[in-house]
C-alpha positions as CSV (number, residue, x, y, z in Angstrom):
1,M,0.0,0.0,0.0
2,L,1.3,3.4,-0.9
3,S,1.7,6.1,1.7
4,D,-0.2,9.4,1.1
5,K,3.2,11.1,0.5
6,K,4.3,8.6,-2.1
7,L,0.9,8.7,-3.8
8,D,1.0,12.5,-4.0
9,K,4.4,12.3,-5.6
10,I,3.2,9.8,-8.2
11,Q,0.2,12.0,-8.9
12,K,2.5,15.0,-9.5
13,I,4.6,13.0,-12.0
14,L,1.8,11.5,-14.0
15,N,-1.0,13.6,-15.5
16,K,-4.6,12.9,-14.6
17,D,-5.3,11.4,-18.0
18,R,-2.5,8.8,-17.6
19,L,-3.6,8.0,-14.1
20,S,-7.2,7.5,-15.3
21,E,-5.9,5.3,-18.1
22,I,-3.9,3.1,-15.7
23,D,-6.8,3.0,-13.2
24,S,-9.1,1.6,-15.9
25,L,-6.8,-1.4,-16.8
26,D,-7.7,-5.0,-15.8
27,E,-5.1,-7.2,-14.0
28,Q,-3.6,-8.6,-17.2
29,H,-3.1,-5.2,-18.7
30,L,-1.7,-3.8,-15.4
31,R,0.9,-6.6,-15.5
32,F,1.7,-5.7,-19.1
33,E,2.0,-2.0,-18.2
34,L,4.4,-3.0,-15.3
35,A,6.6,-5.0,-17.7
36,R,6.5,-2.3,-20.3
37,A,7.6,0.4,-17.8
38,A,10.3,-1.8,-16.3
39,G,11.6,-2.6,-19.8
40,A,11.7,1.1,-20.7
41,I,13.8,1.9,-17.6
42,K,16.2,-1.0,-18.5
43,A,16.5,0.2,-22.1
44,A,17.3,3.7,-20.9
45,K,19.9,2.4,-18.5
46,D,21.5,0.2,-21.1
47,E,21.7,3.1,-23.6
48,L,23.3,5.3,-21.0
49,Q,25.8,2.6,-20.0
50,A,26.7,2.1,-23.7
51,N,27.4,5.9,-24.1
52,P,31.2,6.5,-24.2
53,K,30.8,10.1,-23.1
54,Y,28.8,8.9,-20.0
55,Q,31.5,6.4,-19.2
56,Q,34.2,9.0,-19.5
57,L,32.3,11.4,-17.2
58,K,31.9,8.6,-14.6
59,E,35.6,8.0,-14.6
60,D,36.3,11.7,-14.3
61,I,34.0,12.0,-11.3
62,K,35.6,8.9,-9.8
63,H,39.1,10.4,-10.1
64,L,38.0,13.9,-8.9
65,S,36.4,12.5,-5.8
66,E,39.2,10.1,-4.7
67,G,40.9,12.9,-2.6
68,M,37.6,13.6,-0.8
69,K,37.1,10.0,-0.1
70,E,40.5,9.6,1.4
71,I,40.2,12.7,3.6
72,S,36.7,11.6,4.8
73,K,38.0,8.1,5.6
74,F,41.0,9.4,7.5
75,Q,39.2,12.2,9.3
76,G,36.3,9.9,10.0
77,A,38.6,7.5,11.7
78,I,40.0,10.3,13.9
79,I,36.5,11.4,14.9
80,E,35.4,7.9,15.8
81,Y,38.6,7.2,17.8
82,V,38.4,10.6,19.7
83,L,34.7,9.9,20.5
84,H,35.7,6.5,21.8
85,L,38.4,8.0,24.0
86,L,36.0,10.7,25.3
87,E,33.4,8.0,26.1
88,E,36.1,6.0,28.0
89,K,37.1,9.0,30.0
90,A,33.6,10.1,30.9
């Protein structure tokens, strides 16, 4: 069952005509609609993954963020250890 918040979000994304169309489908056609929508998402993801420009951008982001990851890991360890020591001394 969808929460009211989730249902509101869906209603903002889909127009009233599309919602009415989906509401009127029988179980077999709902299952077809589900498969069609999932297939469309997979096709879009596959197309994106096959795009060399996207792959290059992913690699660039990975390289650019490596320094931040290392700093976060190192400083995070310091924070955890200091909190541990403060807890022991309390």
